[in-house]
N, C-alpha and C positions, 0 to 999 in steps of 0.2 A: 514432511508431508505437505504438499501444496493443496490448499482448498480454495475454491471460488465461493465467495460469500455474497449472497444476493439479499439475504434477510438477516436480521440481527443474529449474531453468532451465539451459540451455546457455550457454556463454560468448557465443555468437553472439546469443542472445536478450537477455542482459544488455547487450551492446553496442548492440543495436538500441534497447532501451528507454532507455539512458543517452545516446543520441545527441542528444536534444532539449536537454540541458543539458551538452553537451561532455564527457560521461563523468563529471561530478562527482556528479550525483545522479539518482535515478529517483523521480518522483512515483508514489505508489501509492494504490490503494484496496484494503483488506484485508477480505474477508468472513470474519469470525471463526466463523461457523456452518459454512460450507462448506469453510473452510480453504484458500481460493484467493485469488489477488491479480490485479489488473489493474494494469499499469504502463506508463509510457512517454509519457503525455500531457503537455501543458504545464500542465494544471490537474488537481488531484485530482478535481474534478467530472467531468472527461472520463473518468477511470478508473472513477469511481463509476457513471457512465452505462453504461459497457461491462458492468459486473457486473449492473446492473439489467436490461439487455437479455438477459443470460445466465441470468436467473432468480433472482438474489439479492434479498433483502429489504433495504430501505434501513436499517432499524434494526440490521442485522448488519454494515454496511459502515462502515469507519473510514479516515480519511486518514492516511498516513504517508509517510516518505521513506526511501530506501535510498541510502547513500553507498558505492558499490562498492569504492573503493580503501581507505576507512577501515573497511569492514565494520561500519558503524554504522547504527542505525535512529533516525530522527527522528519525533516524534509530533505535529507541528503542521500543521493544515490548517483552512481555512474550513469544510469539511464536518463538522468535529468539534464545532462549536458547536451543542449540542443540549440546550436546557433541559428538554425532555420526558424526556430520558435522563440528566438531572442532570450534564451536561458543559457548563459555562458559558464555556469558553474555547476558543481554537484548539488548545491542547494537551490531549491525553487525560489526564484527571485520575485515573482509576481505575487504581491500580498493577497490579491483577490483569489488567485488560484490556490494559494496556501490555505486560505480560509475555507474554500470549497472542499479541498482534500481533507482538511481537519473535520469538517462537518460530516462528510461521507464516512470517514474512518470512525469517528465517535458514534455515529448512528448504527454502525454495523458491529463494532467491537467493544464498546464500553459496556461491559457486562456488570451489573450491580451485584 
């Protein structure tokens, strides 16, 4: 189930999004401009599509993962390969962008 998260997620929402991967991880698309995420699909591209349909711009959307039990953010996704934006690998290379994605992800998904 893909959910768009605009406010801090509830434990129920975290569990719904994590269900696809047995609670281990949540695939995300993070809109760094709007500071929202879509999570819960089997592919980052599914989450990206949900954000595009919600009005996000593709250049603002980056793929990430959230590991709920570890409270850790991962930065690898096929949707991150963007030569036109100077990101040539699966992993987000710009450290400032990674920090922004981590801040957004933690503010919306780090449930205590």
